[in-house]
Every structure is written in structure tokens, then in C-alpha cells.
C-alpha positions, 0 to 999 in steps of 0.5 A: 492801358488796361485797368487790372487788379486781379480782375477787370475793374468797372469802366467808370473806375477806369475812367476815374483813374485815367483822369487822375493820371492825366491831371497829375501829368499836367501838373508835372508839366507846370513847374511850381515856383521854387521858394526864394527863386527870383520872380524874373524867371517866372513868366508873365509877372510884369510887375515891380516889387516894392524893393524894385520901385524903391531902387528906381526900376521902370516897367517897360511892358505892362503885360496887357497892352503895347503902351510905351512901344511903337514901330520904328519911325512910326507912331503905333504898333503893327498888328504883327505884335500882340499881347498874348497871355501876358507876353509881348509876342511877334505873331507874323511877318507884318510885325516890323521892328518896334522901339521904346517910346522913351530913350535911355543912355545908361541902364540895366535891362532885364527881361524874359524871352522864349522862342519857337523852332527856327526863330531869329530876332534880337534886342538893340540898344541906344537906337537912333531914328536919324538913319534909314537902316532900321534899327541898326545904329544899335548893337544887337543882343542876338535872340534865336533858336540855338538848336536850328541846324540851318540857323544863324552862326551868331547865337542867342546872347551874343553881341551880333558879329562882334563878341561871343561867350568864352569856349566851354572846355566840355564842348569845345564850343562857346558857352551856351546857357540857353534853355530848350525852345519853348522855355523862358530864358532870362537876360540882363544887359548892362549899358554903363557909359561905354561899358557893356555886359551881356548876361544869359540865365545868370551867366556872363557871356561877354563884356566890352568897351565901345570905342576901345581899341579891341572894339574898334578893331572888331568893328573895322573887320565887320560889316558894321564898318560901312554902317553910318552911325553904328554904335555912336549914340550915347542915348537911344531907344531899345528895339525888338526885331520883328523880322522873323520868328515868333519870339515872346517877351515878358517882364521887361524892366529897366534900371536907369544908371547915373550919367557917366 
């Protein structure tokens, strides 16, 4: 880039202009909060509002420590999980699957996540440690890089191997409300007795009834038919997969619902 305005400007003035342009570009890459925008879409808040506290929401990640979590069938959290810049991050293959210390039956779970290229992870609910298969007694809310051409056929937000969003008439493919890799996505998982809902960035992907006729038919045709205890527990841990892909999580919160 040349600093020209009828003639060549002094070097110090050119440097000043370039610094100003760089600062403006950096500011443009950091989106400002939009007035009225839910705090849940802003990364690394990790707090509850007064209204959320009054409603009964519980914060499952404080943004500073791994308190409240442990590895499956263990008492601590592996070094493969780290808290970085206010996010709970899977950083290497030593991570393993982690679960909440607490167990939950009926609830609304909300959180923000982002993935790098080729990431593949998942969130399981009502997970039990009574079985050896870690931690697949719970249904998986898939989390991954949807743009990976060699990635899983099951996409982010789907109920792995069982349910997916409806077809988008514009693309002829299942609806995809995820944001580009490196950007934060917001999910909501509703578990209200047998009734389950998957939401991605405000879009309902699917809903199903565990134990219903449609559910039973789908499970019978899936690999889960041979998995003892799959989706049979009314209460259990929440789990974050740590098998591969450095996924980051933030703003993990849960609202307990009345017993069904």
C-alpha cells in the first residue's frame, strides 16, 4: 500500500495511517453486542442473570475451573480438558469423556459451543455409569464441523443415528442452522420426561418421545438395539465427548423441570 495524496507523505505519517487502519480492521472482526441480544450468544459470560437465578437456573461451568465435572468413572478431570479464556476446552487426545458430578432427569440445558476444522464430539444426557460402554447409555446430541467433507454423516445438532432436522426446500438437504467453524453456536436441549427437543441457534431441529412407537422402531433398526441400557435411564449425568476435535464450551446452564 502506498501513502499518496498528490505527493509522498512522510514515513511517520504513513505508519500512523497504517496503525489506524489495522486497529479499525481488528475492531471490525470483534462483533459488538447488539442491544437486546440474549447474553447466551455472547461467549465467555458464564454467569446467571438475576432473572435466571430467580427462575431456578443452575450454572454448570464457572468459566474458571472444571469444578462440577469429572471423567467417566473417575474422580477428577484429565489434563486434556482445560479452561482457556473462559471456555471449557478439549485440547488433546488425553481428554476422555467428562460428565457432570450431578445427575438430572427433567431439564432445559443451554450452552454455547464452537468447533475447529474436522472436530467431532457430542453431548449425552441421562448417562449412567452402570454400564461399561462410556458414556453411551445416553442419547447423543451431535457436535461437529458440518463442513468437513470427510466428516460424520450425522451432523451437528442431530440425535445421533436416530433423528435429524426436516429437509430445507432451498437445498434439498436437512436444515443446517450452524455457524461457520470458529464461531459460537447456541444450543438448547429439552428433556421433559420422555419428550425430547433439540434446538440449534433458535431453530428446532427435532423432537421425539423416548419409548414411543416411532422411537422404538428407529432404535430397533439402529446400532443402539444391541447396546444394553441405551436411553433407559430416567435420570443421569450430562456428558461431553472428548474423543477427537478440540471443541470449546461456554455458558453451560440448566433449568430443572418438575417431575413428570
